[in-house]
PAPAKE-145810 format. One record per residue (C-alpha): x, y, z; residue in one letter; residue number from 1; chain. Coordinates in Angstrom, 2 decimals. Each point is the difference from the previous one (the first is absolute). Example, Ala and Ser with C-alpha at 12.3 -4.5 7.8 and 13.67 -1.06 7.14 Angstrom:
% PAPAKE-145810
<node><xx>12.30</xx><yy>-4.50</yy><zz>7.80</zz><code>A</code><pos>1</pos><unit>A</unit></node>
<node><xx>1.37</xx><yy>3.44</yy><zz>-0.66</zz><code>S</code><pos>2</pos><unit>A</unit></node>
This chain:
% PAPAKE-145810
<node><xx>-0.12</xx><yy>-0.04</yy><zz>-0.10</zz><code>M</code><pos>1</pos><unit>A</unit></node>
<node><xx>1.73</xx><yy>3.38</yy><zz>-1.18</zz><code>S</code><pos>2</pos><unit>A</unit></node>
<node><xx>-1.30</xx><yy>3.25</yy><zz>-0.20</zz><code>R</code><pos>3</pos><unit>A</unit></node>
<node><xx>1.18</xx><yy>3.60</yy><zz>0.74</zz><code>T</code><pos>4</pos><unit>A</unit></node>
<node><xx>-1.06</xx><yy>1.54</yy><zz>3.12</zz><code>L</code><pos>5</pos><unit>A</unit></node>
<node><xx>1.62</xx><yy>2.99</yy><zz>0.17</zz><code>L</code><pos>6</pos><unit>A</unit></node>
<node><xx>1.39</xx><yy>2.76</yy><zz>-1.85</zz><code>T</code><pos>7</pos><unit>A</unit></node>
<node><xx>1.82</xx><yy>2.65</yy><zz>2.04</zz><code>I</code><pos>8</pos><unit>A</unit></node>
<node><xx>0.78</xx><yy>3.62</yy><zz>-1.32</zz><code>G</code><pos>9</pos><unit>A</unit></node>
<node><xx>0.79</xx><yy>1.70</yy><zz>3.27</zz><code>A</code><pos>10</pos><unit>A</unit></node>
<node><xx>0.91</xx><yy>-2.39</yy><zz>2.94</zz><code>A</code><pos>11</pos><unit>A</unit></node>
<node><xx>-0.96</xx><yy>0.33</yy><zz>3.53</zz><code>A</code><pos>12</pos><unit>A</unit></node>
<node><xx>-0.59</xx><yy>3.51</yy><zz>1.26</zz><code>A</code><pos>13</pos><unit>A</unit></node>
<node><xx>0.08</xx><yy>-1.36</yy><zz>3.75</zz><code>L</code><pos>14</pos><unit>A</unit></node>
<node><xx>3.65</xx><yy>-0.45</yy><zz>-0.13</zz><code>I</code><pos>15</pos><unit>A</unit></node>
<node><xx>0.86</xx><yy>3.90</yy><zz>-1.08</zz><code>A</code><pos>16</pos><unit>A</unit></node>
<node><xx>0.33</xx><yy>0.91</yy><zz>3.60</zz><code>T</code><pos>17</pos><unit>A</unit></node>
<node><xx>1.84</xx><yy>-3.16</yy><zz>0.93</zz><code>A</code><pos>18</pos><unit>A</unit></node>
<node><xx>3.52</xx><yy>0.13</yy><zz>1.52</zz><code>T</code><pos>19</pos><unit>A</unit></node>
<node><xx>2.84</xx><yy>0.41</yy><zz>-2.68</zz><code>P</code><pos>20</pos><unit>A</unit></node>
<node><xx>2.06</xx><yy>-2.86</yy><zz>1.02</zz><code>A</code><pos>21</pos><unit>A</unit></node>
<node><xx>-0.83</xx><yy>-3.37</yy><zz>-1.90</zz><code>G</code><pos>22</pos><unit>A</unit></node>
<node><xx>0.62</xx><yy>-3.45</yy><zz>0.77</zz><code>A</code><pos>23</pos><unit>A</unit></node>
<node><xx>3.68</xx><yy>-1.32</yy><zz>-0.21</zz><code>A</code><pos>24</pos><unit>A</unit></node>
<node><xx>1.24</xx><yy>-0.44</yy><zz>-3.56</zz><code>G</code><pos>25</pos><unit>A</unit></node>
<node><xx>-2.56</xx><yy>2.54</yy><zz>-1.70</zz><code>H</code><pos>26</pos><unit>A</unit></node>
<node><xx>-0.26</xx><yy>3.33</yy><zz>-0.82</zz><code>G</code><pos>27</pos><unit>A</unit></node>
<node><xx>-2.24</xx><yy>2.64</yy><zz>1.61</zz><code>P</code><pos>28</pos><unit>A</unit></node>
<node><xx>-3.60</xx><yy>-0.28</yy><zz>-0.30</zz><code>L</code><pos>29</pos><unit>A</unit></node>
<node><xx>-2.16</xx><yy>1.68</yy><zz>-2.78</zz><code>I</code><pos>30</pos><unit>A</unit></node>
<node><xx>-3.48</xx><yy>0.68</yy><zz>-0.54</zz><code>T</code><pos>31</pos><unit>A</unit></node>
<node><xx>-0.16</xx><yy>-1.68</yy><zz>-3.42</zz><code>A</code><pos>32</pos><unit>A</unit></node>
<node><xx>2.14</xx><yy>-1.48</yy><zz>-2.64</zz><code>P</code><pos>33</pos><unit>A</unit></node>
<node><xx>0.03</xx><yy>2.20</yy><zz>-3.29</zz><code>P</code><pos>34</pos><unit>A</unit></node>
<node><xx>-1.69</xx><yy>-2.86</yy><zz>-1.96</zz><code>D</code><pos>35</pos><unit>A</unit></node>
<node><xx>-3.10</xx><yy>-1.82</yy><zz>0.61</zz><code>K</code><pos>36</pos><unit>A</unit></node>
<node><xx>-0.23</xx><yy>-3.36</yy><zz>1.88</zz><code>I</code><pos>37</pos><unit>A</unit></node>
<node><xx>-1.87</xx><yy>-2.82</yy><zz>-0.67</zz><code>V</code><pos>38</pos><unit>A</unit></node>
<node><xx>-1.13</xx><yy>-3.03</yy><zz>2.40</zz><code>I</code><pos>39</pos><unit>A</unit></node>
<node><xx>-1.33</xx><yy>-2.98</yy><zz>-1.29</zz><code>E</code><pos>40</pos><unit>A</unit></node>
<node><xx>-1.73</xx><yy>-2.88</yy><zz>2.01</zz><code>L</code><pos>41</pos><unit>A</unit></node>
<node><xx>1.65</xx><yy>-2.90</yy><zz>-0.74</zz><code>A</code><pos>42</pos><unit>A</unit></node>
<node><xx>-1.81</xx><yy>-2.79</yy><zz>1.58</zz><code>T</code><pos>43</pos><unit>A</unit></node>
<node><xx>-2.85</xx><yy>0.23</yy><zz>3.04</zz><code>V</code><pos>44</pos><unit>A</unit></node>
<node><xx>0.00</xx><yy>-3.18</yy><zz>2.06</zz><code>N</code><pos>45</pos><unit>A</unit></node>
<node><xx>-1.76</xx><yy>-1.35</yy><zz>3.19</zz><code>G</code><pos>46</pos><unit>A</unit></node>
<node><xx>-3.32</xx><yy>-0.96</yy><zz>1.51</zz><code>S</code><pos>47</pos><unit>A</unit></node>
<node><xx>-1.08</xx><yy>3.64</yy><zz>0.74</zz><code>G</code><pos>48</pos><unit>A</unit></node>
<node><xx>0.37</xx><yy>1.22</yy><zz>-3.48</zz><code>C</code><pos>49</pos><unit>A</unit></node>
<node><xx>-1.16</xx><yy>-2.55</yy><zz>-2.78</zz><code>P</code><pos>50</pos><unit>A</unit></node>
<node><xx>0.45</xx><yy>0.95</yy><zz>-3.52</zz><code>E</code><pos>51</pos><unit>A</unit></node>
<node><xx>-2.22</xx><yy>3.10</yy><zz>-1.12</zz><code>G</code><pos>52</pos><unit>A</unit></node>
<node><xx>-0.57</xx><yy>0.88</yy><zz>3.69</zz><code>T</code><pos>53</pos><unit>A</unit></node>
<node><xx>2.64</xx><yy>2.64</yy><zz>0.71</zz><code>A</code><pos>54</pos><unit>A</unit></node>
<node><xx>0.05</xx><yy>3.20</yy><zz>-1.90</zz><code>E</code><pos>55</pos><unit>A</unit></node>
<node><xx>2.81</xx><yy>2.85</yy><zz>-0.14</zz><code>V</code><pos>56</pos><unit>A</unit></node>
<node><xx>-0.49</xx><yy>3.66</yy><zz>-0.46</zz><code>A</code><pos>57</pos><unit>A</unit></node>
<node><xx>2.04</xx><yy>2.89</yy><zz>0.10</zz><code>V</code><pos>58</pos><unit>A</unit></node>
<node><xx>-0.20</xx><yy>2.95</yy><zz>2.61</zz><code>A</code><pos>59</pos><unit>A</unit></node>
<node><xx>-1.18</xx><yy>3.23</yy><zz>-1.71</zz><code>P</code><pos>60</pos><unit>A</unit></node>
<node><xx>3.31</xx><yy>1.76</yy><zz>0.85</zz><code>D</code><pos>61</pos><unit>A</unit></node>
<node><xx>2.01</xx><yy>-3.03</yy><zz>-0.98</zz><code>N</code><pos>62</pos><unit>A</unit></node>
<node><xx>1.49</xx><yy>-0.24</yy><zz>3.26</zz><code>T</code><pos>63</pos><unit>A</unit></node>
<node><xx>-0.66</xx><yy>-3.38</yy><zz>0.53</zz><code>A</code><pos>64</pos><unit>A</unit></node>
<node><xx>-2.02</xx><yy>-3.11</yy><zz>-1.26</zz><code>F</code><pos>65</pos><unit>A</unit></node>
<node><xx>-2.97</xx><yy>-1.54</yy><zz>1.64</zz><code>T</code><pos>66</pos><unit>A</unit></node>
<node><xx>-1.46</xx><yy>-3.64</yy><zz>0.40</zz><code>V</code><pos>67</pos><unit>A</unit></node>
<node><xx>-3.56</xx><yy>-1.30</yy><zz>0.34</zz><code>T</code><pos>68</pos><unit>A</unit></node>
<node><xx>-1.31</xx><yy>-3.40</yy><zz>0.50</zz><code>Y</code><pos>69</pos><unit>A</unit></node>
<node><xx>-3.47</xx><yy>-1.25</yy><zz>-0.48</zz><code>S</code><pos>70</pos><unit>A</unit></node>
<node><xx>0.51</xx><yy>-3.73</yy><zz>1.85</zz><code>E</code><pos>71</pos><unit>A</unit></node>
<node><xx>2.73</xx><yy>0.79</yy><zz>2.72</zz><code>Y</code><pos>72</pos><unit>A</unit></node>
<node><xx>-1.64</xx><yy>-1.47</yy><zz>2.97</zz><code>L</code><pos>73</pos><unit>A</unit></node>
<node><xx>1.02</xx><yy>-2.09</yy><zz>2.81</zz><code>A</code><pos>74</pos><unit>A</unit></node>
<node><xx>-2.77</xx><yy>-1.57</yy><zz>2.32</zz><code>Q</code><pos>75</pos><unit>A</unit></node>
<node><xx>-0.81</xx><yy>-2.31</yy><zz>2.67</zz><code>V</code><pos>76</pos><unit>A</unit></node>
<node><xx>-3.34</xx><yy>-1.56</yy><zz>1.07</zz><code>G</code><pos>77</pos><unit>A</unit></node>
<node><xx>-2.72</xx><yy>-2.02</yy><zz>-1.06</zz><code>P</code><pos>78</pos><unit>A</unit></node>
<node><xx>0.17</xx><yy>-1.24</yy><zz>-3.90</zz><code>G</code><pos>79</pos><unit>A</unit></node>
<node><xx>3.79</xx><yy>1.39</yy><zz>-0.25</zz><code>A</code><pos>80</pos><unit>A</unit></node>
<node><xx>2.15</xx><yy>-2.45</yy><zz>-1.59</zz><code>P</code><pos>81</pos><unit>A</unit></node>
<node><xx>3.09</xx><yy>-0.98</yy><zz>2.29</zz><code>P</code><pos>82</pos><unit>A</unit></node>
<node><xx>2.55</xx><yy>1.99</yy><zz>-2.05</zz><code>T</code><pos>83</pos><unit>A</unit></node>
<node><xx>-2.26</xx><yy>3.51</yy><zz>-0.42</zz><code>A</code><pos>84</pos><unit>A</unit></node>
<node><xx>1.71</xx><yy>0.92</yy><zz>3.70</zz><code>F</code><pos>85</pos><unit>A</unit></node>
<node><xx>3.01</xx><yy>1.40</yy><zz>-2.58</zz><code>R</code><pos>86</pos><unit>A</unit></node>
<node><xx>0.04</xx><yy>1.61</yy><zz>-3.05</zz><code>K</code><pos>87</pos><unit>A</unit></node>
<node><xx>3.27</xx><yy>1.36</yy><zz>-1.79</zz><code>N</code><pos>88</pos><unit>A</unit></node>
<node><xx>0.81</xx><yy>1.70</yy><zz>-3.09</zz><code>C</code><pos>89</pos><unit>A</unit></node>
<node><xx>3.50</xx><yy>0.69</yy><zz>-1.91</zz><code>Q</code><pos>90</pos><unit>A</unit></node>
<node><xx>0.62</xx><yy>2.91</yy><zz>-2.41</zz><code>L</code><pos>91</pos><unit>A</unit></node>
<node><xx>2.84</xx><yy>-0.25</yy><zz>-2.45</zz><code>N</code><pos>92</pos><unit>A</unit></node>
<node><xx>0.70</xx><yy>3.54</yy><zz>-1.16</zz><code>L</code><pos>93</pos><unit>A</unit></node>
<node><xx>2.25</xx><yy>0.55</yy><zz>-3.36</zz><code>R</code><pos>94</pos><unit>A</unit></node>
<node><xx>1.46</xx><yy>3.49</yy><zz>0.65</zz><code>V</code><pos>95</pos><unit>A</unit></node>
<node><xx>1.64</xx><yy>1.46</yy><zz>-3.07</zz><code>H</code><pos>96</pos><unit>A</unit></node>
<node><xx>2.20</xx><yy>3.01</yy><zz>1.55</zz><code>V</code><pos>97</pos><unit>A</unit></node>
<node><xx>1.79</xx><yy>2.53</yy><zz>-2.17</zz><code>P</code><pos>98</pos><unit>A</unit></node>
<node><xx>3.55</xx><yy>-0.56</yy><zz>0.09</zz><code>S</code><pos>99</pos><unit>A</unit></node>
<node><xx>1.93</xx><yy>1.74</yy><zz>2.57</zz><code>G</code><pos>100</pos><unit>A</unit></node>
<node><xx>-3.03</xx><yy>-0.35</yy><zz>2.77</zz><code>F</code><pos>101</pos><unit>A</unit></node>
<node><xx>-1.21</xx><yy>-2.33</yy><zz>2.63</zz><code>T</code><pos>102</pos><unit>A</unit></node>
<node><xx>-3.18</xx><yy>-0.23</yy><zz>2.18</zz><code>Y</code><pos>103</pos><unit>A</unit></node>
<node><xx>-1.17</xx><yy>-1.13</yy><zz>3.47</zz><code>A</code><pos>104</pos><unit>A</unit></node>
<node><xx>-3.43</xx><yy>-0.55</yy><zz>1.56</zz><code>I</code><pos>105</pos><unit>A</unit></node>
<node><xx>-0.12</xx><yy>2.41</yy><zz>2.89</zz><code>V</code><pos>106</pos><unit>A</unit></node>
<node><xx>-3.51</xx><yy>-0.74</yy><zz>1.26</zz><code>Q</code><pos>107</pos><unit>A</unit></node>
<node><xx>-2.78</xx><yy>-2.46</yy><zz>-0.73</zz><code>A</code><pos>108</pos><unit>A</unit></node>
<node><xx>-3.59</xx><yy>0.83</yy><zz>1.19</zz><code>D</code><pos>109</pos><unit>A</unit></node>
<node><xx>-2.63</xx><yy>-2.73</yy><zz>0.64</zz><code>Y</code><pos>110</pos><unit>A</unit></node>
<node><xx>-3.60</xx><yy>0.37</yy><zz>0.71</zz><code>R</code><pos>111</pos><unit>A</unit></node>
<node><xx>-3.03</xx><yy>-2.49</yy><zz>-0.03</zz><code>G</code><pos>112</pos><unit>A</unit></node>
<node><xx>-3.18</xx><yy>-0.98</yy><zz>2.25</zz><code>F</code><pos>113</pos><unit>A</unit></node>
<node><xx>-0.25</xx><yy>-2.86</yy><zz>2.62</zz><code>A</code><pos>114</pos><unit>A</unit></node>
<node><xx>-2.50</xx><yy>-1.16</yy><zz>2.14</zz><code>F</code><pos>115</pos><unit>A</unit></node>
<node><xx>1.81</xx><yy>-1.97</yy><zz>3.06</zz><code>L</code><pos>116</pos><unit>A</unit></node>
<node><xx>-2.01</xx><yy>-1.76</yy><zz>2.88</zz><code>Q</code><pos>117</pos><unit>A</unit></node>
<node><xx>1.04</xx><yy>0.96</yy><zz>3.40</zz><code>P</code><pos>118</pos><unit>A</unit></node>
<node><xx>3.17</xx><yy>-2.07</yy><zz>0.83</zz><code>G</code><pos>119</pos><unit>A</unit></node>
<node><xx>0.83</xx><yy>-0.28</yy><zz>-3.62</zz><code>A</code><pos>120</pos><unit>A</unit></node>
<node><xx>2.93</xx><yy>1.90</yy><zz>-1.79</zz><code>W</code><pos>121</pos><unit>A</unit></node>
<node><xx>0.92</xx><yy>0.67</yy><zz>-3.58</zz><code>G</code><pos>122</pos><unit>A</unit></node>
<node><xx>3.64</xx><yy>0.64</yy><zz>-1.58</zz><code>Q</code><pos>123</pos><unit>A</unit></node>
<node><xx>1.28</xx><yy>2.08</yy><zz>-3.07</zz><code>E</code><pos>124</pos><unit>A</unit></node>
<node><xx>3.39</xx><yy>-1.28</yy><zz>-0.90</zz><code>R</code><pos>125</pos><unit>A</unit></node>
<node><xx>2.50</xx><yy>1.39</yy><zz>-2.79</zz><code>A</code><pos>126</pos><unit>A</unit></node>
<node><xx>3.45</xx><yy>-0.22</yy><zz>-0.93</zz><code>N</code><pos>127</pos><unit>A</unit></node>
<node><xx>2.00</xx><yy>1.41</yy><zz>-3.00</zz><code>Y</code><pos>128</pos><unit>A</unit></node>
<node><xx>2.94</xx><yy>-0.91</yy><zz>-2.15</zz><code>Y</code><pos>129</pos><unit>A</unit></node>
<node><xx>1.97</xx><yy>0.05</yy><zz>-3.05</zz><code>F</code><pos>130</pos><unit>A</unit></node>
<node><xx>0.79</xx><yy>-3.39</yy><zz>-2.30</zz><code>Q</code><pos>131</pos><unit>A</unit></node>
<node><xx>3.03</xx><yy>-1.48</yy><zz>1.20</zz><code>G</code><pos>132</pos><unit>A</unit></node>
<node><xx>0.07</xx><yy>2.03</yy><zz>3.15</zz><code>M</code><pos>133</pos><unit>A</unit></node>
<node><xx>-0.97</xx><yy>-1.04</yy><zz>3.60</zz><code>P</code><pos>134</pos><unit>A</unit></node>
<node><xx>-3.45</xx><yy>0.56</yy><zz>1.10</zz><code>Q</code><pos>135</pos><unit>A</unit></node>
<node><xx>-0.40</xx><yy>3.10</yy><zz>2.37</zz><code>T</code><pos>136</pos><unit>A</unit></node>
<node><xx>-1.13</xx><yy>-0.78</yy><zz>3.38</zz><code>S</code><pos>137</pos><unit>A</unit></node>
<node><xx>-3.87</xx><yy>-0.53</yy><zz>-0.04</zz><code>Q</code><pos>138</pos><unit>A</unit></node>
<node><xx>-2.40</xx><yy>2.61</yy><zz>1.74</zz><code>R</code><pos>139</pos><unit>A</unit></node>
<node><xx>-3.11</xx><yy>-1.14</yy><zz>1.49</zz><code>T</code><pos>140</pos><unit>A</unit></node>
<node><xx>-2.97</xx><yy>1.78</yy><zz>1.27</zz><code>H</code><pos>141</pos><unit>A</unit></node>
<node><xx>-2.66</xx><yy>-1.06</yy><zz>2.36</zz><code>Q</code><pos>142</pos><unit>A</unit></node>
<node><xx>-3.45</xx><yy>0.67</yy><zz>0.82</zz><code>F</code><pos>143</pos><unit>A</unit></node>
<node><xx>-2.17</xx><yy>-1.69</yy><zz>2.85</zz><code>N</code><pos>144</pos><unit>A</unit></node>
<node><xx>-3.45</xx><yy>-0.67</yy><zz>0.47</zz><code>G</code><pos>145</pos><unit>A</unit></node>
<node><xx>-2.79</xx><yy>1.38</yy><zz>0.66</zz><code>P</code><pos>146</pos><unit>A</unit></node>
<node><xx>0.70</xx><yy>1.95</yy><zz>-3.74</zz><code>F</code><pos>147</pos><unit>A</unit></node>
<node><xx>-2.36</xx><yy>0.88</yy><zz>-2.43</zz><code>N</code><pos>148</pos><unit>A</unit></node>
<node><xx>1.47</xx><yy>2.76</yy><zz>-2.09</zz><code>D</code><pos>149</pos><unit>A</unit></node>
<node><xx>2.53</xx><yy>1.10</yy><zz>-2.62</zz><code>N</code><pos>150</pos><unit>A</unit></node>
<node><xx>3.36</xx><yy>-0.68</yy><zz>1.02</zz><code>W</code><pos>151</pos><unit>A</unit></node>
<node><xx>3.22</xx><yy>1.74</yy><zz>-1.10</zz><code>Q</code><pos>152</pos><unit>A</unit></node>
<node><xx>3.63</xx><yy>-0.69</yy><zz>0.53</zz><code>S</code><pos>153</pos><unit>A</unit></node>
<node><xx>3.13</xx><yy>1.68</yy><zz>-1.51</zz><code>T</code><pos>154</pos><unit>A</unit></node>
<node><xx>3.54</xx><yy>-1.32</yy><zz>-0.45</zz><code>D</code><pos>155</pos><unit>A</unit></node>
<node><xx>2.54</xx><yy>2.66</yy><zz>-0.07</zz><code>K</code><pos>156</pos><unit>A</unit></node>
<node><xx>3.69</xx><yy>-0.19</yy><zz>-0.62</zz><code>T</code><pos>157</pos><unit>A</unit></node>
<node><xx>2.80</xx><yy>2.71</yy><zz>1.17</zz><code>E</code><pos>158</pos><unit>A</unit></node>
<node><xx>1.94</xx><yy>1.11</yy><zz>-2.87</zz><code>Y</code><pos>159</pos><unit>A</unit></node>
<node><xx>3.26</xx><yy>-1.33</yy><zz>1.60</zz><code>A</code><pos>160</pos><unit>A</unit></node>
<node><xx>-1.45</xx><yy>-3.56</yy><zz>-0.09</zz><code>D</code><pos>161</pos><unit>A</unit></node>
<node><xx>-1.68</xx><yy>0.11</yy><zz>-3.44</zz><code>L</code><pos>162</pos><unit>A</unit></node>
<node><xx>0.81</xx><yy>-2.75</yy><zz>-2.30</zz><code>V</code><pos>163</pos><unit>A</unit></node>
<node><xx>0.88</xx><yy>1.36</yy><zz>-3.43</zz><code>W</code><pos>164</pos><unit>A</unit></node>
<node><xx>-0.14</xx><yy>-1.86</yy><zz>-3.49</zz><code>A</code><pos>165</pos><unit>A</unit></node>
<node><xx>3.72</xx><yy>-1.12</yy><zz>-0.85</zz><code>P</code><pos>166</pos><unit>A</unit></node>
<node><xx>1.10</xx><yy>2.69</yy><zz>-2.66</zz><code>C</code><pos>167</pos><unit>A</unit></node>
<node><xx>0.71</xx><yy>-1.17</yy><zz>-3.39</zz><code>G</code><pos>168</pos><unit>A</unit></node>
<node><xx>-2.07</xx><yy>-3.32</yy><zz>0.62</zz><code>E</code><pos>169</pos><unit>A</unit></node>
<node><xx>-3.42</xx><yy>-1.13</yy><zz>-0.99</zz><code>K</code><pos>170</pos><unit>A</unit></node>
<node><xx>-1.54</xx><yy>-1.74</yy><zz>3.13</zz><code>R</code><pos>171</pos><unit>A</unit></node>
<node><xx>-3.65</xx><yy>-0.36</yy><zz>0.47</zz><code>N</code><pos>172</pos><unit>A</unit></node>
<node><xx>-1.37</xx><yy>1.34</yy><zz>3.05</zz><code>F</code><pos>173</pos><unit>A</unit></node>
<node><xx>-2.29</xx><yy>-2.40</yy><zz>2.23</zz><code>N</code><pos>174</pos><unit>A</unit></node>
<node><xx>-2.64</xx><yy>1.22</yy><zz>2.47</zz><code>I</code><pos>175</pos><unit>A</unit></node>
<node><xx>-1.50</xx><yy>-2.69</yy><zz>1.75</zz><code>N</code><pos>176</pos><unit>A</unit></node>
<node><xx>-3.13</xx><yy>0.30</yy><zz>2.44</zz><code>T</code><pos>177</pos><unit>A</unit></node>
<node><xx>-1.77</xx><yy>-2.17</yy><zz>2.49</zz><code>E</code><pos>178</pos><unit>A</unit></node>
<node><xx>-3.41</xx><yy>0.33</yy><zz>1.64</zz><code>L</code><pos>179</pos><unit>A</unit></node>
<node><xx>-0.69</xx><yy>-2.31</yy><zz>2.92</zz><code>R</code><pos>180</pos><unit>A</unit></node>
<node><xx>-3.11</xx><yy>-0.73</yy><zz>2.36</zz><code>V</code><pos>181</pos><unit>A</unit></node>
<node><xx>0.05</xx><yy>-2.16</yy><zz>3.34</zz><code>N</code><pos>182</pos><unit>A</unit></node>
<node><xx>-3.03</xx><yy>-0.84</yy><zz>2.03</zz><code>A</code><pos>183</pos><unit>A</unit></node>
<node><xx>1.69</xx><yy>0.42</yy><zz>3.20</zz><code>G</code><pos>184</pos><unit>A</unit></node>
<node><xx>-2.22</xx><yy>-0.43</yy><zz>2.94</zz><code>T</code><pos>185</pos><unit>A</unit></node>
<node><xx>-3.08</xx><yy>0.20</yy><zz>-2.29</zz><code>S</code><pos>186</pos><unit>A</unit></node>
<node><xx>-2.02</xx><yy>-2.78</yy><zz>-1.44</zz><code>N</code><pos>187</pos><unit>A</unit></node>
<node><xx>0.72</xx><yy>-0.63</yy><zz>-3.64</zz><code>P</code><pos>188</pos><unit>A</unit></node>
<node><xx>-2.53</xx><yy>-2.90</yy><zz>0.38</zz><code>Q</code><pos>189</pos><unit>A</unit></node>
<node><xx>-2.80</xx><yy>2.77</yy><zz>0.35</zz><code>T</code><pos>190</pos><unit>A</unit></node>
<node><xx>1.53</xx><yy>3.50</yy><zz>-0.96</zz><code>S</code><pos>191</pos><unit>A</unit></node>
<node><xx>1.99</xx><yy>1.31</yy><zz>-3.04</zz><code>T</code><pos>192</pos><unit>A</unit></node>
<node><xx>2.80</xx><yy>2.72</yy><zz>0.05</zz><code>S</code><pos>193</pos><unit>A</unit></node>
<node><xx>1.49</xx><yy>1.30</yy><zz>-3.08</zz><code>F</code><pos>194</pos><unit>A</unit></node>
<node><xx>2.83</xx><yy>2.54</yy><zz>-1.42</zz><code>M</code><pos>195</pos><unit>A</unit></node>
<node><xx>-0.32</xx><yy>1.31</yy><zz>-3.37</zz><code>A</code><pos>196</pos><unit>A</unit></node>
<node><xx>2.62</xx><yy>2.00</yy><zz>-1.79</zz><code>M</code><pos>197</pos><unit>A</unit></node>
<node><xx>-2.81</xx><yy>2.36</yy><zz>-1.43</zz><code>D</code><pos>198</pos><unit>A</unit></node>
<node><xx>-2.06</xx><yy>2.38</yy><zz>1.14</zz><code>S</code><pos>199</pos><unit>A</unit></node>
<node><xx>-4.00</xx><yy>0.27</yy><zz>0.66</zz><code>T</code><pos>200</pos><unit>A</unit></node>
<node><xx>-0.01</xx><yy>3.61</yy><zz>-2.00</zz><code>D</code><pos>201</pos><unit>A</unit></node>
<node><xx>2.23</xx><yy>-1.51</yy><zz>-2.95</zz><code>A</code><pos>202</pos><unit>A</unit></node>
<node><xx>2.92</xx><yy>2.15</yy><zz>0.62</zz><code>S</code><pos>203</pos><unit>A</unit></node>
<node><xx>3.49</xx><yy>-0.69</yy><zz>-0.59</zz><code>V</code><pos>204</pos><unit>A</unit></node>
<node><xx>1.36</xx><yy>-3.27</yy><zz>1.78</zz><code>S</code><pos>205</pos><unit>A</unit></node>
<node><xx>4.01</xx><yy>0.41</yy><zz>-0.09</zz><code>T</code><pos>206</pos><unit>A</unit></node>
<node><xx>2.03</xx><yy>2.94</yy><zz>-1.14</zz><code>L</code><pos>207</pos><unit>A</unit></node>
<node><xx>3.80</xx><yy>-0.24</yy><zz>-0.63</zz><code>Y</code><pos>208</pos><unit>A</unit></node>
<node><xx>2.03</xx><yy>3.38</yy><zz>0.02</zz><code>H</code><pos>209</pos><unit>A</unit></node>
<node><xx>3.21</xx><yy>-0.12</yy><zz>-2.07</zz><code>L</code><pos>210</pos><unit>A</unit></node>
<node><xx>3.48</xx><yy>1.88</yy><zz>0.82</zz><code>A</code><pos>211</pos><unit>A</unit></node>
<node><xx>2.71</xx><yy>0.61</yy><zz>-2.41</zz><code>W</code><pos>212</pos><unit>A</unit></node>
<node><xx>3.81</xx><yy>0.52</yy><zz>0.13</zz><code>Q</code><pos>213</pos><unit>A</unit></node>
<node><xx>2.51</xx><yy>0.94</yy><zz>-2.89</zz><code>V</code><pos>214</pos><unit>A</unit></node>
<node><xx>2.41</xx><yy>-3.28</yy><zz>-0.11</zz><code>C</code><pos>215</pos><unit>A</unit></node>
<node><xx>3.85</xx><yy>0.76</yy><zz>0.68</zz><code>P</code><pos>216</pos><unit>A</unit></node>
<node><xx>2.19</xx><yy>0.84</yy><zz>-2.85</zz><code>T</code><pos>217</pos><unit>A</unit></node>
<node><xx>2.05</xx><yy>-3.18</yy><zz>-1.01</zz><code>P</code><pos>218</pos><unit>A</unit></node>
């Protein structure tokens, strides 16, 4: 599965006020490369995002890309399959960057809706890594029942700790997410709990913010 997701003429304005010192081995932070950036979705895999159920769109100001899901739901309770307590999705992105520039994900915003019985809990997890490089540490956000509302979580990385794409190399970028629901002290034989990576008002589910740097001169 391959399709163009994102074309950036001007990258993230949010980094314009960032500290000028970049990560080791890279040049200064910039607001955008002078040429357009194209990001393609190479593959989508996982029980939380069957083919045709994940959609990607560009933020109006080109500062980020967003992902929405229609079947990303983990649940426990009467009639739920034994494997339904955990759902996951892996996005494999092919990023075309102009020569002399590199990028990183500086922040990811997740949201959805959850209904958790008293004593139950739900978790959202995510990690990010470049092909051929070690995975980053997993970020986990937990929500405890009783809960019946939209939920939101944010993964933010300090600039000194950003993982940048290797300069001069083509490596796909992977985003792994997971939803998990546990009945806890509630009774899954009589009551249902669920957590979804979407929203009752059909708003954006996930938002990924981009940061850019100039690669060092060879």
